[in-house]
C-alpha positions as CSV (number, residue, x, y, z in Angstrom):
1,S,114.6,80.8,134.9
2,K,112.0,83.1,136.4
3,F,111.4,84.6,132.9
4,A,111.0,81.1,131.4
5,V,108.7,79.8,134.1
6,A,106.5,82.9,134.1
7,L,106.3,82.9,130.3
8,G,105.5,79.2,130.2
9,L,102.8,79.5,132.8
10,S,101.3,82.5,131.0
11,A,101.2,80.6,127.7
12,I,99.6,77.6,129.4
13,A,96.9,79.8,130.9
14,V,96.1,81.5,127.6
15,L,96.0,78.2,125.7
16,L,94.0,76.3,128.5
17,V,91.0,78.6,128.4
18,P,90.0,78.0,124.7
19,A,91.0,74.3,124.9
20,V,88.7,73.7,127.8
21,A,85.9,75.8,126.2
22,V,86.1,73.7,123.0
23,V,86.0,70.4,125.0
24,V,83.1,71.5,127.3
25,G,81.3,73.1,124.4
26,A,81.5,69.9,122.2
27,L,80.3,67.8,125.2
28,A,77.4,70.1,126.0
29,F,76.3,71.1,122.5
30,G,77.8,68.5,120.1
31,W,80.3,68.8,117.3
32,H,78.6,70.6,114.5
33,P,79.2,73.8,112.4
34,L,79.5,77.0,114.3
35,V,77.1,79.8,113.5
36,A,78.6,83.2,114.6
37,V,76.6,86.4,114.6
38,D,78.5,89.4,113.3
39,G,77.5,92.0,115.9
40,S,79.1,94.9,114.1
41,A,77.2,94.2,110.8
42,S,73.9,93.2,112.5
43,S,71.0,95.4,113.5
44,A,67.8,94.9,115.5
45,G,65.9,94.0,112.3
46,H,68.7,92.3,110.4
47,V,71.1,89.6,111.7
48,V,74.3,88.9,109.8
49,A,75.7,85.5,110.6
50,A,78.5,83.3,109.2
51,T,78.7,79.5,109.4
52,F,82.0,77.8,109.9
53,A,82.8,74.1,109.6
54,P,84.1,72.7,112.9
55,T,87.7,72.4,111.6
56,A,87.5,76.0,110.2
57,A,86.2,77.2,113.5
58,L,89.0,75.5,115.3
59,G,91.6,77.0,113.0
60,R,90.1,80.5,113.5
61,L,90.0,79.9,117.3
62,G,93.6,78.8,117.2
63,L,94.6,82.0,115.3
64,G,92.5,84.1,117.8
65,T,94.3,82.4,120.7
66,L,97.7,83.2,119.2
67,Y,96.6,86.8,118.8
68,V,95.5,87.0,122.4
69,A,98.7,85.3,123.6
70,A,100.7,87.9,121.6
71,G,98.5,90.6,123.1
72,M,99.5,89.6,126.6
73,L,103.2,90.0,125.9
74,S,103.2,93.7,126.7
75,I,101.5,93.0,130.1
76,F,103.9,90.1,130.7
77,S,106.9,92.3,129.9
78,F,105.7,95.1,132.2
79,A,105.1,92.6,135.0
80,F,108.5,91.0,134.4
81,L,110.1,94.5,134.7
82,L,108.3,95.1,137.9
83,S,109.5,91.7,139.2
84,T,113.1,92.9,138.7
85,L,112.5,96.1,140.6
86,T,111.1,94.6,143.8
87,S,111.5,91.5,145.9
88,R,107.8,91.0,146.3
89,P,106.1,88.9,143.6
90,F,102.7,90.4,144.4
91,V,103.9,93.8,143.1
92,A,104.6,92.3,139.7
93,V,101.3,90.5,139.5
94,A,99.4,93.5,140.8
95,G,101.2,95.8,138.4
96,G,100.4,93.6,135.4
97,V,96.7,93.3,136.4
98,G,96.7,97.1,137.1
99,L,98.1,97.9,133.6
100,T,95.5,95.5,132.0
101,I,92.7,97.3,133.9
102,L,94.1,100.7,133.1
103,S,94.5,99.8,129.4
104,R,90.9,98.6,129.2
105,V,89.4,101.6,131.1
106,I,91.3,104.2,129.1
107,N,89.2,103.5,126.1
108,A,87.5,106.1,124.0
109,D,84.2,104.1,124.2
110,Y,84.1,104.6,127.9
111,L,85.9,107.8,128.4
112,P,85.6,110.1,125.4
113,G,88.2,112.5,126.7
114,V,91.1,110.0,126.4
115,A,90.7,109.2,122.7
116,D,94.3,110.4,122.1
117,L,95.8,107.8,124.5
118,N,93.6,105.0,123.2
119,P,95.8,103.8,120.4
120,Y,98.8,103.5,122.7
121,M,97.3,101.5,125.5
122,P,98.9,98.0,125.5
123,N,95.9,95.8,125.9
124,N,93.1,97.9,124.4
125,D,92.5,95.9,121.2
126,V,93.1,92.4,122.5
127,D,89.4,91.6,121.7
128,L,89.9,92.1,118.0
129,W,90.4,88.3,117.8
130,Q,86.6,88.1,117.6
131,H,86.8,89.4,114.1
132,M,88.3,86.0,113.1
133,F,84.6,84.8,113.2
134,Q,83.4,87.2,110.5
135,N,83.1,86.4,106.9
136,P,85.3,87.9,105.5
137,V,87.8,88.2,108.3
138,D,88.4,91.8,109.4
139,T,92.0,92.2,110.3
140,S,92.1,95.9,110.4
141,G,93.7,97.0,113.6
142,M,95.2,93.7,114.4
143,V,98.6,94.4,112.7
144,R,98.9,97.8,114.5
145,F,98.1,96.1,117.8
146,L,100.7,93.4,117.3
147,V,103.3,96.1,116.3
148,L,102.4,97.9,119.6
149,Q,103.0,94.7,121.5
150,A,106.4,94.4,119.9
151,V,107.3,98.0,120.9
152,Y,106.2,97.5,124.5
153,C,108.3,94.3,124.6
154,A,111.3,96.0,123.0
155,V,111.2,98.6,125.8
156,F,110.2,96.6,128.9
157,L,112.3,93.4,128.4
158,P,115.7,95.0,127.8
159,L,115.0,97.4,130.7
160,A,114.1,94.4,132.9
161,W,117.4,92.7,131.8
162,W,119.3,95.8,132.5
163,V,117.9,96.1,136.0
164,F,118.4,92.4,136.7
165,C,122.1,92.5,135.6
166,R,122.7,95.3,138.1
167,K,121.0,93.7,141.1
168,D,122.5,91.8,143.9
169,I,120.8,88.4,143.5
170,V,122.0,87.1,146.8
171,T,119.7,89.4,148.8
């Protein structure tokens, strides 16, 4: 039940942020086509932008949200494993946050000496969802990231179950 509640609350948190952003954005700026600037293709003298109809933008935001939710599974799995190893909930939360921070800091853009570790960090490419707002969509890197999430889950979740099955749950 702890797993189901934690997973449900995590999913709600990931879904709530873009939902509130869409509602507040529509109230503040109106409901009209979205113009998105492609930062990777733009330069100081030349701006590359793509325009999306509101329904297309919502669809892309939905796919991006699912991508972020899938990207959080490795962190969730690690935190769940920690929750089976300790009786203190804060350890699991702090461990998940710590892994997220470590994953984002060990990035070749910030620390060139760690480029070899970069592809294996669990949450490093979670921001690739932004490529959903390019025309055409650039999905390079997204599949590798999702496979990495599956690998982390395949390691941490069975290990958490193994630890849980061997614990005295009365204490």
